[in-house]
Backbone as CSV, one residue per row, in Angstrom:
resi,resn,N_x,N_y,N_z,CA_x,CA_y,CA_z,C_x,C_y,C_z
1,MET,96.431,0.968,-195.091,96.222,2.393,-193.053,95.207,1.503,-192.697
2,ALA,94.576,0.052,-193.199,93.467,-0.182,-192.113,93.719,-0.806,-191.446
3,ALA,94.889,-1.107,-191.704,95.469,-1.986,-190.632,96.741,-1.232,-189.109
4,ARG,96.827,-0.509,-189.996,97.091,1.640,-188.159,95.846,0.927,-187.742
5,SER,94.990,1.336,-188.137,93.262,1.924,-187.589,93.253,0.385,-186.848
6,ASN,93.537,-0.564,-187.873,92.312,-1.122,-186.362,93.779,-1.990,-185.408
7,ALA,94.783,-1.362,-185.609,95.685,-1.408,-184.029,95.446,-0.492,-183.577
8,ARG,95.370,0.626,-183.692,94.625,1.979,-183.366,93.449,1.517,-182.178
9,LYS,92.589,0.645,-182.834,91.045,0.447,-181.961,91.775,-0.806,-181.113
10,ARG,92.657,-1.479,-181.417,92.518,-2.081,-180.491,92.959,-2.053,-179.147
11,ALA,94.185,-1.496,-179.924,94.970,-0.488,-178.537,94.263,0.455,-177.315
12,PHE,93.090,1.176,-178.181,91.869,2.124,-177.042,91.602,1.028,-176.891
13,GLN,90.578,-0.442,-177.338,90.224,-0.890,-176.435,90.747,-1.334,-175.692
14,ILE,92.104,-1.912,-175.651,93.292,-2.450,-174.424,93.142,-0.970,-173.488
15,LEU,93.247,0.216,-173.716,93.380,1.534,-172.028,92.006,1.508,-171.928
16,PHE,91.006,1.181,-172.791,89.694,1.933,-171.802,89.861,-0.035,-170.890
17,GLU,89.623,-1.145,-171.729,89.227,-2.087,-170.734,90.618,-1.966,-169.370
18,ALA,91.349,-1.609,-169.273,92.953,-1.830,-168.196,91.970,-0.734,-167.230
19,ASP,91.135,0.447,-167.957,90.510,1.434,-166.837,89.436,1.098,-166.033
20,GLN,89.080,0.133,-167.521,87.871,-0.092,-166.130,88.353,-1.268,-165.372
21,ARG,88.548,-1.829,-165.644,89.257,-2.776,-164.531,90.285,-2.390,-163.390
22,GLY,89.866,-1.266,-163.936,91.956,-0.634,-162.712,92.927,-1.367,-162.889
23,VAL,93.336,-1.951,-163.242,94.805,-2.451,-163.576,95.261,-1.917,-164.256
24,PRO,97.079,-1.858,-164.530,97.223,-2.215,-165.291,97.454,-2.354,-166.791
25,VAL,98.429,-1.445,-167.459,97.555,-1.256,-168.922,98.347,-2.645,-169.566
26,ARG,99.145,-3.431,-168.927,100.330,-3.799,-169.242,99.953,-5.130,-169.608
27,GLU,98.935,-5.527,-168.418,98.714,-6.663,-167.507,97.730,-7.041,-168.069
28,VAL,96.279,-6.070,-168.946,95.841,-5.859,-170.069,96.125,-6.525,-170.976
29,LEU,97.494,-6.411,-171.670,98.055,-6.278,-172.805,98.418,-7.721,-172.777
30,ALA,98.780,-7.767,-172.402,99.397,-9.603,-172.281,97.549,-10.305,-172.062
31,ASP,97.046,-10.578,-171.400,95.325,-10.975,-170.999,95.251,-11.003,-172.764
32,TRP,95.064,-10.005,-173.295,94.890,-9.746,-174.945,96.257,-10.675,-175.749
33,VAL,97.187,-10.863,-175.403,98.375,-11.634,-176.183,97.970,-13.380,-175.847
34,ARG,97.650,-13.518,-174.087,97.517,-14.498,-174.249,96.578,-15.326,-174.969
35,HIS,95.519,-15.032,-174.899,94.145,-14.673,-175.615,94.378,-15.200,-176.798
36,ALA,94.992,-13.988,-177.464,94.773,-14.741,-178.792,95.786,-15.970,-179.081
37,ARG,96.953,-16.095,-178.237,97.424,-17.849,-178.715,96.587,-18.521,-178.616
38,SER,95.817,-18.710,-177.198,94.922,-19.684,-177.393,93.851,-19.822,-178.308
39,ASP,93.828,-19.045,-178.295,92.012,-19.198,-179.088,92.407,-18.716,-180.909
40,ASP,92.859,-19.648,-181.361,92.522,-19.335,-182.962,91.568,-18.421,-183.758
41,ARG,89.983,-18.051,-182.855,89.408,-17.733,-183.408,89.490,-16.122,-183.701
42,GLN,90.746,-15.347,-182.219,91.317,-13.733,-182.275,92.416,-13.934,-182.583
43,PRO,91.894,-12.795,-183.467,93.708,-12.543,-184.567,94.661,-11.766,-183.708
44,PRO,95.990,-11.692,-183.816,96.666,-11.581,-183.412,97.466,-10.479,-182.767
45,VAL,97.769,-9.782,-181.548,97.894,-8.555,-181.275,98.660,-8.951,-182.415
46,ASN,98.734,-7.300,-183.120,100.306,-7.067,-183.969,100.814,-6.068,-182.885
47,ALA,102.031,-5.867,-183.917,102.959,-4.877,-183.399,103.330,-3.444,-183.109
48,PHE,102.041,-2.920,-184.505,101.658,-1.805,-184.050,100.635,-1.469,-182.510
49,THR,100.341,-2.263,-182.547,98.915,-1.722,-181.240,100.036,-2.294,-179.938
50,MET,101.218,-3.302,-179.779,102.255,-3.543,-179.038,102.592,-1.751,-179.088
51,ASP,103.239,-1.794,-179.681,104.079,-0.590,-179.287,102.693,0.260,-179.013
52,LEU,101.812,0.894,-179.199,101.005,1.774,-178.913,100.804,1.686,-177.266
53,VAL,100.623,0.557,-177.176,99.929,0.022,-175.107,100.927,0.587,-174.394
54,GLU,102.032,-0.276,-174.817,104.059,-0.270,-174.381,103.893,0.717,-174.467
55,GLY,104.531,1.998,-175.098,104.604,3.242,-175.529,103.854,4.315,-174.130
56,TYR,102.822,4.028,-174.151,101.732,4.777,-173.757,101.774,4.241,-172.282
57,ALA,101.908,2.925,-172.286,101.912,2.481,-170.111,103.337,3.127,-170.248
58,ASP,104.914,4.158,-170.197,104.932,4.305,-170.407,104.954,6.204,-170.213
59,LYS,105.022,6.190,-170.911,104.714,7.900,-169.937,102.859,7.853,-169.801
60,VAL,102.477,7.244,-169.030,100.865,7.569,-168.543,100.611,8.813,-168.065
61,LYS,102.018,8.474,-166.326,101.256,9.408,-165.823,102.277,11.044,-166.320
62,ARG,102.797,11.025,-167.313,102.517,12.979,-168.069,101.894,12.720,-169.032
63,ILE,101.007,12.036,-169.156,100.214,11.801,-170.282,99.160,12.674,-169.650
64,ASP,98.349,11.718,-167.978,97.292,12.263,-167.822,97.797,13.540,-167.223
65,ASP,99.062,14.392,-166.079,99.043,15.073,-166.014,99.350,16.627,-167.293
66,LEU,98.874,16.442,-168.181,98.875,17.270,-169.567,97.299,16.913,-169.483
67,ILE,96.970,15.709,-169.786,94.646,16.329,-170.647,94.748,16.818,-168.684
68,VAL,94.966,16.917,-167.357,94.371,17.511,-166.887,95.093,18.580,-166.962
69,THR,95.872,19.061,-166.853,96.075,20.529,-167.257,95.583,21.646,-168.651
70,TYR,95.465,20.544,-169.545,94.681,20.954,-170.532,93.167,21.240,-171.174
71,ALA,92.767,20.297,-170.339,91.139,19.172,-171.035,90.489,21.237,-170.257
72,VAL,90.352,22.052,-170.614,89.535,23.323,-169.607,88.264,22.522,-168.947
73,ASP,88.035,22.516,-167.995,87.121,22.745,-166.924,86.585,20.683,-166.825
74,TRP,87.802,20.067,-167.336,87.209,18.745,-166.576,88.589,18.372,-165.944
75,GLU,88.272,17.394,-165.090,89.010,16.568,-164.043,89.174,14.930,-164.925
76,LEU,90.166,14.632,-164.924,90.393,13.070,-165.548,89.398,12.348,-164.731
77,ASP,89.448,11.879,-163.939,88.043,11.112,-163.405,86.499,11.667,-163.401
78,ARG,85.744,12.506,-164.211,84.574,13.147,-164.167,84.382,13.413,-165.679
79,MET,86.035,12.734,-166.765,85.557,12.427,-168.049,85.107,11.812,-168.555
80,PRO,83.857,11.303,-169.136,84.446,9.818,-169.781,84.713,9.100,-170.157
81,VAL,84.655,8.270,-170.006,86.129,7.186,-169.637,86.332,6.863,-171.004
82,VAL,85.591,6.598,-172.158,85.620,6.661,-173.587,87.081,7.611,-173.638
83,ASP,86.290,8.952,-173.816,86.377,9.475,-174.680,87.942,10.538,-173.802
84,ARG,88.142,9.963,-172.462,89.601,9.426,-171.644,90.807,8.833,-172.579
85,ASN,89.637,7.850,-172.678,91.083,7.008,-173.247,91.475,6.713,-174.797
86,ILE,90.855,7.456,-175.045,90.479,7.838,-176.987,91.610,8.883,-176.299
87,VAL,91.827,10.352,-175.917,93.112,10.827,-176.116,94.042,10.868,-174.611
88,ARG,93.737,9.532,-173.881,95.359,9.240,-174.048,96.384,8.456,-174.708
89,LEU,95.690,7.723,-175.534,96.178,7.627,-177.062,96.382,8.034,-178.051
90,GLY,95.341,9.108,-178.227,95.808,10.364,-178.877,97.441,11.008,-178.986
91,ALA,96.878,11.425,-177.451,97.701,11.988,-176.796,99.619,11.562,-177.590
92,TYR,99.446,10.217,-177.002,100.784,9.350,-176.927,101.648,9.362,-178.149
93,GLU,100.087,9.334,-179.324,100.279,8.878,-180.665,101.763,10.015,-181.389
94,LEU,100.450,11.010,-180.851,101.099,12.814,-181.062,102.441,12.942,-181.024
95,ILE,101.791,13.331,-180.366,103.360,14.374,-179.424,104.450,12.577,-178.916
96,TRP,104.821,11.616,-179.702,106.132,10.599,-179.363,106.052,9.716,-180.714
97,VAL,104.678,9.537,-181.195,105.353,8.983,-182.145,105.302,8.972,-183.312
98,ASP,106.621,9.305,-183.945,107.457,10.417,-184.921,106.697,9.799,-186.365
99,ASP,107.047,8.743,-186.979,106.658,8.158,-187.642,104.805,8.372,-188.136
100,THR,104.420,8.741,-187.054,102.362,9.127,-187.058,103.124,10.486,-187.449
101,PRO,102.346,11.774,-188.836,102.144,12.255,-189.302,100.680,13.021,-187.836
102,ASP,101.172,14.000,-187.156,99.904,14.415,-186.478,98.625,14.678,-186.840
103,ALA,97.887,15.257,-188.455,96.698,15.613,-188.899,96.378,13.589,-188.674
104,VAL,96.800,12.855,-188.539,96.533,11.286,-188.402,95.990,10.757,-187.420
105,ALA,97.241,11.128,-186.500,96.752,10.880,-185.199,95.225,11.467,-184.463
106,ILE,95.891,12.977,-184.898,94.296,13.428,-184.437,93.513,13.379,-185.217
107,ASP,93.004,12.219,-186.209,92.171,12.493,-187.195,91.607,10.958,-186.839
108,GLU,92.885,10.424,-186.102,92.198,8.360,-186.602,91.780,8.958,-184.723
109,ALA,92.496,9.102,-183.848,91.845,9.634,-182.244,90.044,10.060,-182.365
110,VAL,90.026,11.740,-182.983,88.613,11.682,-183.817,87.538,10.571,-184.815
111,GLN,88.536,9.792,-185.486,87.366,8.916,-185.322,87.002,7.732,-184.513
112,LEU,87.725,7.511,-183.908,87.422,6.246,-182.648,86.333,7.563,-181.764
113,ALA,86.929,8.669,-181.871,85.159,9.594,-180.744,84.222,8.718,-181.612
114,LYS,84.046,8.580,-182.762,82.932,8.806,-183.909,82.202,8.127,-183.141
115,GLU,82.420,6.681,-183.815,82.738,5.227,-182.679,82.138,4.733,-181.716
116,PHE,82.986,5.568,-180.801,83.118,5.318,-179.803,82.117,5.647,-178.459
117,SER,81.581,7.031,-178.974,81.276,7.699,-178.305,79.829,8.892,-178.570
118,THR,80.352,9.746,-177.428,79.042,10.694,-178.082,79.289,11.459,-179.090
119,ASP,78.151,12.584,-179.666,78.283,13.376,-181.450,78.930,14.688,-180.540
120,GLU,79.345,14.734,-179.284,79.822,15.946,-178.734,81.072,15.616,-178.331
121,SER,81.631,14.133,-178.374,82.821,14.030,-178.537,84.020,14.307,-179.382
122,PRO,83.645,13.991,-180.323,84.788,14.164,-181.560,85.528,15.421,-181.740
123,SER,84.214,16.234,-180.919,84.610,18.185,-181.033,85.800,18.047,-179.949
124,PHE,85.875,17.431,-179.061,86.798,17.974,-177.346,87.877,16.942,-178.503
125,VAL,88.359,15.491,-178.307,89.056,14.633,-179.122,89.813,16.049,-179.961
126,ASN,89.565,16.106,-181.133,89.816,17.201,-181.373,90.425,18.493,-180.853
127,GLY,89.571,18.929,-180.217,90.275,20.115,-179.661,91.520,20.176,-179.170
128,LEU,91.188,18.612,-177.810,92.496,18.961,-177.032,93.691,18.255,-177.323
129,LEU,93.583,17.474,-179.164,94.793,16.597,-179.186,95.426,18.220,-180.436
130,ALA,94.781,18.809,-180.878,95.317,19.848,-181.953,95.540,20.978,-180.374
131,ARG,95.293,20.747,-179.337,95.851,21.801,-178.465,97.080,21.226,-177.853
132,PHE,97.797,20.138,-178.079,98.984,19.112,-178.037,99.959,19.763,-178.815
133,LYS,99.168,19.173,-180.258,100.039,19.700,-181.397,100.293,20.912,-180.922
134,ASP,100.183,22.045,-180.938,100.695,23.760,-181.424,101.952,23.478,-180.123
135,LEU,101.649,22.508,-179.431,102.065,22.464,-178.031,103.412,22.416,-177.560
136,LYS,103.469,21.113,-178.820,103.819,19.304,-179.238,105.496,19.796,-178.291
137,PRO,106.703,20.849,-179.137,107.684,20.871,-178.726,108.523,21.477,-177.228
138,SER,107.298,21.948,-176.479,107.506,22.311,-175.332,107.456,20.946,-174.459
139,LEU,105.573,19.965,-175.048,105.499,19.358,-173.661,106.610,18.099,-174.216
140,ARG,107.298,17.467,-175.280,108.182,16.545,-175.325,109.282,17.034,-174.750
141,ARG,109.996,18.153,-174.139,110.723,18.819,-173.999,110.309,18.229,-172.065
142,GLY,109.064,18.400,-171.891,108.991,18.671,-170.452,108.412,17.076,-169.674
143,GLU,109.062,16.149,-170.180,109.581,14.588,-170.336,109.979,14.323,-169.013
Protein backbone atom coordinates (compact mmCIF):
# COMPACT_ATOMS: atom_id res chain seq x y z
CA MET A 1 0.00 0.00 0.00
CA ALA A 2 2.98 2.34 0.35
CA ALA A 3 3.09 2.51 -3.44
CA ARG A 4 -0.48 3.83 -3.57
CA SER A 5 0.26 6.35 -0.82
CA ASN A 6 3.26 7.58 -2.79
CA ALA A 7 1.13 7.75 -5.93
CA ARG A 8 -1.42 9.90 -4.08
CA LYS A 9 1.33 12.16 -2.81
CA ARG A 10 2.62 12.67 -6.35
CA ALA A 11 -0.91 13.29 -7.64
CA PHE A 12 -1.38 15.91 -4.91
CA GLN A 13 1.92 17.54 -5.88
CA ILE A 14 0.80 17.72 -9.51
CA LEU A 15 -2.54 19.28 -8.55
CA PHE A 16 -0.77 21.72 -6.24
CA GLU A 17 1.72 22.74 -8.93
CA ALA A 18 -1.03 23.25 -11.49
CA ASP A 19 -2.96 25.40 -9.03
CA GLN A 20 0.11 27.47 -8.16
CA ARG A 21 1.07 27.98 -11.81
CA GLY A 22 -2.50 28.59 -12.93
CA VAL A 23 -2.29 25.99 -15.69
CA PRO A 24 -4.39 22.92 -16.49
CA VAL A 25 -3.50 19.89 -14.39
CA ARG A 26 -3.01 17.75 -17.49
CA GLU A 27 -0.27 20.12 -18.64
CA VAL A 28 1.63 19.63 -15.39
CA LEU A 29 1.09 15.87 -15.55
CA ALA A 30 2.58 15.84 -19.06
CA ASP A 31 5.56 17.88 -17.78
CA TRP A 32 6.13 15.38 -14.96
CA VAL A 33 5.93 12.41 -17.34
CA ARG A 34 8.32 14.07 -19.81
CA HIS A 35 10.76 14.97 -17.05
CA ALA A 36 10.72 11.42 -15.65
CA ARG A 37 11.49 10.03 -19.11
CA SER A 38 14.38 12.41 -19.71
CA ASP A 39 15.96 12.26 -16.24
CA ASP A 40 16.75 8.79 -14.97
CA ARG A 41 17.04 10.18 -11.42
CA GLN A 42 13.31 10.95 -11.43
CA PRO A 43 10.95 8.05 -10.77
CA PRO A 44 8.34 7.44 -13.44
CA VAL A 45 4.82 8.71 -12.91
CA ASN A 46 2.97 5.49 -12.14
CA ALA A 47 -0.40 4.45 -13.52
CA PHE A 48 -2.31 5.15 -10.29
CA THR A 49 -0.96 8.71 -10.12
CA MET A 50 -1.96 9.22 -13.74
CA ASP A 51 -5.43 7.75 -13.10
CA LEU A 52 -5.97 10.07 -10.12
CA VAL A 53 -4.83 13.18 -11.97
CA GLU A 54 -6.75 12.35 -15.16
CA GLY A 55 -9.86 11.45 -13.18
CA TYR A 56 -9.66 14.67 -11.21
CA ALA A 57 -9.19 16.64 -14.45
CA ASP A 58 -12.36 15.05 -15.85
CA LYS A 59 -14.36 16.07 -12.74
CA VAL A 60 -12.68 19.36 -11.78
CA LYS A 61 -15.76 21.55 -12.20
CA ARG A 62 -18.01 19.17 -10.27
CA ILE A 63 -15.45 18.75 -7.48
CA ASP A 64 -14.96 22.49 -7.08
CA ASP A 65 -18.74 23.01 -7.04
CA LEU A 66 -19.04 20.40 -4.26
CA ILE A 67 -16.30 22.03 -2.21
CA VAL A 68 -17.94 25.46 -2.57
CA THR A 69 -21.30 24.00 -1.58
CA TYR A 70 -20.17 22.01 1.46
CA ALA A 71 -17.10 23.84 2.84
CA VAL A 72 -18.98 25.95 5.38
CA ASP A 73 -17.61 29.49 5.65
CA TRP A 74 -14.85 28.82 3.13
CA GLU A 75 -14.66 30.22 -0.38
CA LEU A 76 -12.57 28.12 -2.74
CA ASP A 77 -10.13 30.91 -3.60
CA ARG A 78 -9.67 31.82 0.09
CA MET A 79 -8.97 28.23 1.15
CA PRO A 80 -5.27 27.45 1.70
CA VAL A 81 -3.90 26.10 -1.57
CA VAL A 82 -2.55 22.93 0.06
CA ASP A 83 -5.87 22.12 1.72
CA ARG A 84 -7.83 22.93 -1.42
CA ASN A 85 -5.83 20.46 -3.48
CA ILE A 86 -5.83 17.73 -0.84
CA VAL A 87 -9.62 18.00 -0.65
CA ARG A 88 -9.89 18.01 -4.45
CA LEU A 89 -7.87 14.83 -4.75
CA GLY A 90 -9.59 13.19 -1.78
CA ALA A 91 -13.03 14.08 -3.12
CA TYR A 92 -12.25 12.59 -6.50
CA GLU A 93 -10.95 9.34 -5.03
CA LEU A 94 -13.72 9.07 -2.44
CA ILE A 95 -16.60 9.70 -4.81
CA TRP A 96 -15.44 8.19 -8.11
CA VAL A 97 -12.71 5.58 -7.46
CA ASP A 98 -14.71 2.48 -6.60
CA ASP A 99 -11.77 0.22 -5.74
CA THR A 100 -10.60 2.49 -2.91
CA PRO A 101 -12.52 2.01 0.34
CA ASP A 102 -14.05 5.25 1.61
CA ALA A 103 -12.12 5.10 4.88
CA VAL A 104 -8.84 4.70 3.01
CA ALA A 105 -9.52 7.67 0.72
CA ILE A 106 -10.31 9.86 3.72
CA ASP A 107 -7.39 8.62 5.81
CA GLU A 108 -4.91 9.13 2.98
CA ALA A 109 -6.13 12.71 2.47
CA VAL A 110 -5.83 13.38 6.21
CA GLN A 111 -2.28 11.99 6.15
CA LEU A 112 -1.39 14.37 3.31
CA ALA A 113 -2.81 17.25 5.35
CA LYS A 114 -0.71 16.19 8.35
CA GLU A 115 2.42 16.09 6.20
CA PHE A 116 1.94 19.21 4.09
CA SER A 117 -0.37 21.61 5.92
CA THR A 118 -1.21 23.18 9.26
CA ASP A 119 -2.24 21.55 12.53
CA GLU A 120 -5.89 22.47 11.87
CA SER A 121 -5.95 21.11 8.34
CA PRO A 122 -6.37 17.38 9.06
CA SER A 123 -9.63 17.96 10.92
CA PHE A 124 -10.89 20.27 8.16
CA VAL A 125 -10.04 17.71 5.46
CA ASN A 126 -11.54 14.87 7.50
CA GLY A 127 -14.76 16.77 8.19
CA LEU A 128 -15.36 17.84 4.61
CA LEU A 129 -14.56 14.43 3.13
CA ALA A 130 -16.72 12.71 5.76
CA ARG A 131 -19.59 14.94 4.63
CA PHE A 132 -18.95 13.89 1.03
CA LYS A 133 -18.90 10.24 2.13
CA ASP A 134 -22.31 10.63 3.76
CA LEU A 135 -23.69 12.25 0.61
CA LYS A 136 -21.82 10.05 -1.88
CA PRO A 137 -24.82 8.37 -3.56
CA SER A 138 -26.50 11.70 -4.27
CA LEU A 139 -23.21 13.36 -5.29
CA ARG A 140 -22.57 10.73 -7.94
CA ARG A 141 -26.09 11.12 -9.29
CA GLY A 142 -25.55 14.85 -9.63
CA GLU A 143 -22.78 14.43 -12.18
